ZAZAVEX-599091 format. One record per residue: x, y, z of N, C-alpha, C, O in turn; residue number from 1. Coordinates in nm, 3 decimals, padded with zeros to 5 digits. Layout:
N
[rec [X,Y,Z],[X,Y,Z],[X,Y,Z],[X,Y,Z],NUM]
...
% end
This chain:
110
[rec [01.894,-01.167,-00.656],[01.828,-01.213,-00.534],[01.888,-01.350,-00.506],[01.937,-01.421,-00.594],1]
[rec [01.881,-01.384,-00.378],[01.927,-01.519,-00.327],[01.805,-01.587,-00.270],[01.731,-01.531,-00.189],2]
[rec [01.784,-01.718,-00.318],[01.686,-01.795,-00.252],[01.768,-01.894,-00.172],[01.827,-01.987,-00.228],3]
[rec [01.772,-01.876,-00.038],[01.842,-01.970,00.049],[01.743,-02.075,00.084],[01.635,-02.046,00.135],4]
[rec [01.780,-02.198,00.057],[01.692,-02.318,00.078],[01.760,-02.407,00.181],[01.881,-02.424,00.180],5]
[rec [01.683,-02.461,00.267],[01.719,-02.560,00.371],[01.605,-02.662,00.362],[01.499,-02.642,00.421],6]
[rec [01.627,-02.769,00.289],[01.519,-02.860,00.268],[01.407,-02.796,00.189],[01.429,-02.754,00.076],7]
[rec [01.283,-02.788,00.246],[01.175,-02.736,00.173],[01.154,-02.594,00.224],[01.053,-02.533,00.188],8]
[rec [01.238,-02.539,00.301],[01.228,-02.405,00.358],[01.312,-02.296,00.278],[01.418,-02.322,00.221],9]
[rec [01.254,-02.174,00.279],[01.326,-02.064,00.215],[01.341,-01.956,00.315],[01.259,-01.943,00.406],10]
[rec [01.447,-01.874,00.301],[01.467,-01.753,00.387],[01.403,-01.632,00.328],[01.428,-01.601,00.212],11]
[rec [01.319,-01.562,00.406],[01.262,-01.437,00.363],[01.315,-01.327,00.452],[01.346,-01.351,00.568],12]
[rec [01.326,-01.206,00.397],[01.364,-01.089,00.464],[01.263,-00.978,00.452],[01.213,-00.955,00.342],13]
[rec [01.228,-00.907,00.561],[01.137,-00.799,00.556],[01.204,-00.677,00.496],[01.308,-00.632,00.543],14]
[rec [01.141,-00.625,00.388],[01.193,-00.509,00.318],[01.179,-00.382,00.399],[01.087,-00.374,00.479],15]
[rec [01.260,-00.285,00.385],[01.231,-00.154,00.454],[01.102,-00.098,00.418],[01.051,-00.122,00.309],16]
[rec [01.045,-00.018,00.511],[00.907,00.037,00.478],[00.908,00.134,00.361],[00.813,00.146,00.284],17]
[rec [01.021,00.201,00.352],[01.034,00.301,00.232],[01.097,00.232,00.118],[01.183,00.147,00.137],18]
[rec [01.057,00.265,-00.002],[01.118,00.214,-00.120],[01.032,00.104,-00.191],[00.918,00.078,-00.152],19]
[rec [01.090,00.043,-00.293],[01.021,-00.061,-00.373],[00.978,-00.176,-00.280],[01.056,-00.227,-00.199],20]
[rec [00.860,-00.212,-00.293],[00.802,-00.328,-00.213],[00.807,-00.314,-00.065],[00.815,-00.412,00.010],21]
[rec [00.802,-00.178,-00.018],[00.808,-00.147,00.120],[00.731,-00.225,00.212],[00.610,-00.232,00.196],22]
[rec [00.789,-00.288,00.311],[00.726,-00.358,00.421],[00.687,-00.504,00.379],[00.630,-00.579,00.458],23]
[rec [00.717,-00.540,00.259],[00.682,-00.682,00.221],[00.794,-00.775,00.245],[00.908,-00.730,00.260],24]
[rec [00.772,-00.904,00.250],[00.874,-01.001,00.268],[00.926,-01.038,00.126],[00.848,-01.044,00.031],25]
[rec [01.056,-01.062,00.114],[01.112,-01.092,-00.009],[01.244,-01.176,00.014],[01.280,-01.204,00.128],26]
[rec [01.312,-01.216,-00.094],[01.437,-01.283,-00.087],[01.554,-01.187,-00.068],[01.547,-01.076,-00.121],27]
[rec [01.655,-01.219,00.000],[01.773,-01.130,00.017],[01.830,-01.092,-00.120],[01.839,-01.172,-00.213],28]
[rec [01.866,-00.969,-00.123],[01.940,-00.916,-00.242],[02.087,-00.905,-00.221],[02.130,-00.883,-00.108],29]
[rec [02.166,-00.919,-00.323],[02.314,-00.903,-00.308],[02.357,-00.856,-00.445],[02.303,-00.893,-00.550],30]
[rec [02.462,-00.769,-00.437],[02.521,-00.709,-00.554],[02.605,-00.818,-00.629],[02.669,-00.902,-00.566],31]
[rec [02.603,-00.814,-00.767],[02.671,-00.920,-00.846],[02.817,-00.939,-00.809],[02.870,-01.050,-00.817],32]
[rec [02.886,-00.825,-00.767],[03.029,-00.843,-00.737],[03.062,-00.900,-00.603],[03.181,-00.918,-00.574],33]
[rec [02.971,-00.927,-00.522],[02.989,-00.983,-00.385],[03.042,-01.128,-00.398],[03.001,-01.209,-00.481],34]
[rec [03.136,-01.152,-00.308],[03.193,-01.295,-00.295],[03.079,-01.365,-00.222],[03.050,-01.331,-00.107],35]
[rec [03.016,-01.460,-00.285],[02.897,-01.528,-00.231],[02.919,-01.598,-00.097],[02.846,-01.573,-00.001],36]
[rec [03.022,-01.687,-00.090],[03.038,-01.764,00.027],[03.077,-01.680,00.144],[03.040,-01.715,00.256],37]
[rec [03.150,-01.571,00.129],[03.187,-01.477,00.234],[03.063,-01.406,00.285],[03.044,-01.384,00.404],38]
[rec [02.980,-01.369,00.185],[02.859,-01.293,00.224],[02.759,-01.387,00.299],[02.700,-01.346,00.399],39]
[rec [02.741,-01.506,00.251],[02.654,-01.600,00.325],[02.695,-01.631,00.464],[02.611,-01.650,00.551],40]
[rec [02.824,-01.636,00.487],[02.876,-01.667,00.621],[02.866,-01.554,00.711],[02.833,-01.569,00.828],41]
[rec [02.894,-01.440,00.658],[02.895,-01.309,00.736],[02.746,-01.266,00.767],[02.710,-01.237,00.881],42]
[rec [02.668,-01.265,00.666],[02.530,-01.211,00.685],[02.431,-01.310,00.744],[02.340,-01.271,00.817],43]
[rec [02.447,-01.441,00.712],[02.345,-01.541,00.744],[02.401,-01.654,00.829],[02.322,-01.733,00.882],44]
[rec [02.529,-01.667,00.845],[02.589,-01.773,00.920],[02.571,-01.911,00.861],[02.553,-02.011,00.930],45]
[rec [02.577,-01.911,00.718],[02.555,-02.044,00.647],[02.666,-02.050,00.547],[02.735,-01.953,00.517],46]
[rec [02.679,-02.173,00.494],[02.762,-02.201,00.382],[02.685,-02.273,00.277],[02.595,-02.352,00.304],47]
[rec [02.728,-02.240,00.149],[02.656,-02.297,00.038],[02.704,-02.443,00.016],[02.822,-02.476,00.011],48]
[rec [02.602,-02.524,00.005],[02.628,-02.664,-00.028],[02.616,-02.685,-00.178],[02.689,-02.765,-00.236],49]
[rec [02.522,-02.611,-00.242],[02.501,-02.618,-00.385],[02.437,-02.489,-00.430],[02.352,-02.433,-00.361],50]
[rec [02.478,-02.444,-00.545],[02.426,-02.314,-00.602],[02.385,-02.335,-00.745],[02.458,-02.397,-00.822],51]
[rec [02.262,-02.283,-00.785],[02.215,-02.295,-00.917],[02.145,-02.170,-00.956],[02.065,-02.120,-00.878],52]
[rec [02.170,-02.112,-01.078],[02.093,-01.988,-01.120],[01.966,-02.029,-01.180],[01.952,-02.133,-01.244],53]
[rec [01.873,-01.942,-01.155],[01.738,-01.941,-01.217],[01.752,-01.862,-01.351],[01.844,-01.782,-01.363],54]
[rec [01.665,-01.884,-01.446],[01.653,-01.794,-01.562],[01.617,-01.651,-01.509],[01.538,-01.634,-01.416],55]
[rec [01.681,-01.545,-01.579],[01.640,-01.406,-01.541],[01.484,-01.386,-01.544],[01.412,-01.444,-01.625],56]
[rec [01.444,-01.308,-01.459],[01.298,-01.280,-01.444],[01.281,-01.132,-01.467],[01.339,-01.052,-01.395],57]
[rec [01.202,-01.093,-01.568],[01.178,-00.947,-01.597],[01.046,-00.912,-01.534],[00.946,-00.981,-01.555],58]
[rec [01.045,-00.802,-01.452],[00.929,-00.754,-01.386],[00.910,-00.607,-01.435],[01.002,-00.526,-01.424],59]
[rec [00.796,-00.577,-01.486],[00.760,-00.445,-01.545],[00.689,-00.357,-01.445],[00.578,-00.390,-01.401],60]
[rec [00.754,-00.240,-01.405],[00.684,-00.138,-01.328],[00.619,-00.038,-01.423],[00.635,-00.056,-01.544],61]
[rec [00.547,00.069,-01.379],[00.493,00.162,-01.459],[00.596,00.237,-01.551],[00.573,00.262,-01.669],62]
[rec [00.710,00.269,-01.488],[00.806,00.355,-01.559],[00.937,00.280,-01.591],[01.025,00.338,-01.655],63]
[rec [00.952,00.160,-01.552],[01.076,00.090,-01.586],[01.061,-00.063,-01.575],[00.964,-00.115,-01.521],64]
[rec [01.164,-00.131,-01.629],[01.162,-00.276,-01.626],[01.282,-00.319,-01.537],[01.391,-00.262,-01.540],65]
[rec [01.255,-00.421,-01.460],[01.360,-00.472,-01.367],[01.389,-00.620,-01.409],[01.298,-00.704,-01.416],66]
[rec [01.518,-00.648,-01.435],[01.560,-00.781,-01.459],[01.620,-00.835,-01.333],[01.717,-00.780,-01.281],67]
[rec [01.564,-00.944,-01.283],[01.607,-01.001,-01.151],[01.690,-01.133,-01.192],[01.645,-01.225,-01.261],68]
[rec [01.815,-01.124,-01.140],[01.896,-01.246,-01.159],[01.897,-01.313,-01.019],[01.923,-01.249,-00.917],69]
[rec [01.865,-01.447,-01.021],[01.850,-01.509,-00.895],[01.937,-01.642,-00.882],[01.945,-01.723,-00.975],70]
[rec [01.995,-01.657,-00.769],[02.071,-01.777,-00.739],[01.991,-01.850,-00.632],[01.949,-01.789,-00.533],71]
[rec [01.970,-01.980,-00.650],[01.922,-02.072,-00.550],[02.041,-02.134,-00.481],[02.125,-02.202,-00.540],72]
[rec [02.044,-02.106,-00.347],[02.153,-02.162,-00.266],[02.106,-02.254,-00.165],[02.034,-02.211,-00.075],73]
[rec [02.139,-02.374,-00.169],[02.107,-02.480,-00.071],[02.209,-02.472,00.044],[02.330,-02.472,00.022],74]
[rec [02.160,-02.466,00.159],[02.238,-02.466,00.285],[02.203,-02.581,00.369],[02.092,-02.633,00.363],75]
[rec [02.305,-02.625,00.454],[02.277,-02.753,00.527],[02.235,-02.726,00.674],[02.179,-02.812,00.742],76]
[rec [02.266,-02.602,00.718],[02.222,-02.579,00.862],[02.141,-02.455,00.862],[02.149,-02.373,00.770],77]
[rec [02.061,-02.438,00.967],[01.970,-02.323,00.978],[02.024,-02.189,00.963],[01.959,-02.101,00.906],78]
[rec [02.145,-02.168,01.015],[02.203,-02.034,01.008],[02.140,-01.942,01.108],[02.059,-01.990,01.186],79]
[rec [02.168,-01.819,01.113],[02.120,-01.724,01.211],[02.002,-01.658,01.164],[01.997,-01.612,01.050],80]
[rec [01.898,-01.650,01.251],[01.776,-01.578,01.225],[01.787,-01.437,01.295],[01.788,-01.426,01.418],81]
[rec [01.795,-01.338,01.213],[01.805,-01.202,01.266],[01.664,-01.138,01.263],[01.579,-01.184,01.186],82]
[rec [01.637,-01.034,01.345],[01.517,-00.970,01.332],[01.492,-00.927,01.186],[01.582,-00.879,01.117],83]
[rec [01.369,-00.946,01.143],[01.337,-00.919,01.000],[01.363,-01.027,00.905],[01.349,-01.012,00.784],84]
[rec [01.403,-01.139,00.960],[01.421,-01.266,00.864],[01.341,-01.379,00.923],[01.313,-01.382,01.043],85]
[rec [01.302,-01.472,00.834],[01.235,-01.590,00.886],[01.253,-01.705,00.777],[01.257,-01.680,00.657],86]
[rec [01.264,-01.825,00.827],[01.259,-01.948,00.746],[01.123,-01.993,00.737],[01.060,-02.013,00.842],87]
[rec [01.067,-02.012,00.621],[00.931,-02.065,00.599],[00.936,-02.180,00.498],[01.019,-02.180,00.407],88]
[rec [00.844,-02.281,00.514],[00.823,-02.379,00.413],[00.791,-02.303,00.283],[00.717,-02.204,00.288],89]
[rec [00.837,-02.340,00.178],[00.818,-02.268,00.053],[00.672,-02.254,00.014],[00.632,-02.152,-00.042],90]
[rec [00.594,-02.356,00.043],[00.451,-02.338,00.026],[00.381,-02.252,00.119],[00.286,-02.185,00.077],91]
[rec [00.417,-02.245,00.245],[00.373,-02.148,00.336],[00.411,-02.004,00.306],[00.342,-01.909,00.341],92]
[rec [00.525,-01.993,00.241],[00.578,-01.861,00.196],[00.485,-01.792,00.100],[00.477,-01.669,00.097],93]
[rec [00.413,-01.873,00.021],[00.319,-01.815,-00.071],[00.201,-01.737,00.000],[00.134,-01.655,-00.061],94]
[rec [00.180,-01.766,00.131],[00.077,-01.703,00.212],[00.125,-01.574,00.274],[00.045,-01.498,00.328],95]
[rec [00.261,-01.546,00.267],[00.319,-01.428,00.326],[00.292,-01.300,00.229],[00.253,-01.312,00.113],96]
[rec [00.316,-01.188,00.286],[00.309,-01.068,00.202],[00.425,-01.055,00.114],[00.524,-00.993,00.153],97]
[rec [00.420,-01.107,-00.001],[00.537,-01.113,-00.100],[00.502,-01.025,-00.219],[00.388,-01.021,-00.264],98]
[rec [00.611,-00.950,-00.273],[00.588,-00.888,-00.405],[00.569,-00.999,-00.513],[00.615,-01.113,-00.503],99]
[rec [00.498,-00.956,-00.612],[00.481,-01.047,-00.731],[00.599,-01.111,-00.780],[00.589,-01.230,-00.809],100]
[rec [00.711,-01.051,-00.796],[00.827,-01.127,-00.852],[00.874,-01.238,-00.759],[00.913,-01.345,-00.808],101]
[rec [00.872,-01.218,-00.624],[00.909,-01.322,-00.525],[00.821,-01.438,-00.545],[00.870,-01.551,-00.542],102]
[rec [00.684,-01.419,-00.566],[00.593,-01.528,-00.589],[00.620,-01.607,-00.710],[00.610,-01.729,-00.712],103]
[rec [00.657,-01.529,-00.818],[00.691,-01.594,-00.946],[00.818,-01.683,-00.928],[00.828,-01.792,-00.986],104]
[rec [00.910,-01.634,-00.848],[01.036,-01.707,-00.828],[01.003,-01.837,-00.750],[01.055,-01.943,-00.786],105]
[rec [00.916,-01.834,-00.644],[00.877,-01.944,-00.574],[00.814,-02.051,-00.668],[00.836,-02.172,-00.655],106]
[rec [00.737,-01.999,-00.761],[00.680,-02.095,-00.855],[00.777,-02.170,-00.948],[00.746,-02.274,-01.007],107]
[rec [00.900,-02.110,-00.957],[01.004,-02.174,-01.047],[01.079,-02.288,-00.968],[01.146,-02.372,-01.028],108]
[rec [01.066,-02.289,-00.836],[01.138,-02.395,-00.756],[01.076,-02.530,-00.772],[00.955,-02.548,-00.783],109]
[rec [01.177,-02.636,-00.774],[01.121,-02.771,-00.790],[01.119,-02.833,-00.650],[01.077,-02.947,-00.634],110]
% end
């Protein structure tokens, strides 16, 4: 997952209605092999100013465990807001319909 930060704001994406955490807001996901700066520019219109990993987060479902690897990416400009995305103050984001792992990740931010 990517936690894009602009000051005290984070970028959330609406998940598809079908699938895990359907219809909830969460952080963007990216495959590990993706070139980060290219992806950020193409997908969100931003450039990374600083990147820091968070410790892996393990979330247990009924039938499997998911290990979430997260990068916190500070950006300097707002970037593009596409339908299904929004920038929210990180404390206001706690009031959004988030899956439990996203809430736990927000709690890890300083």
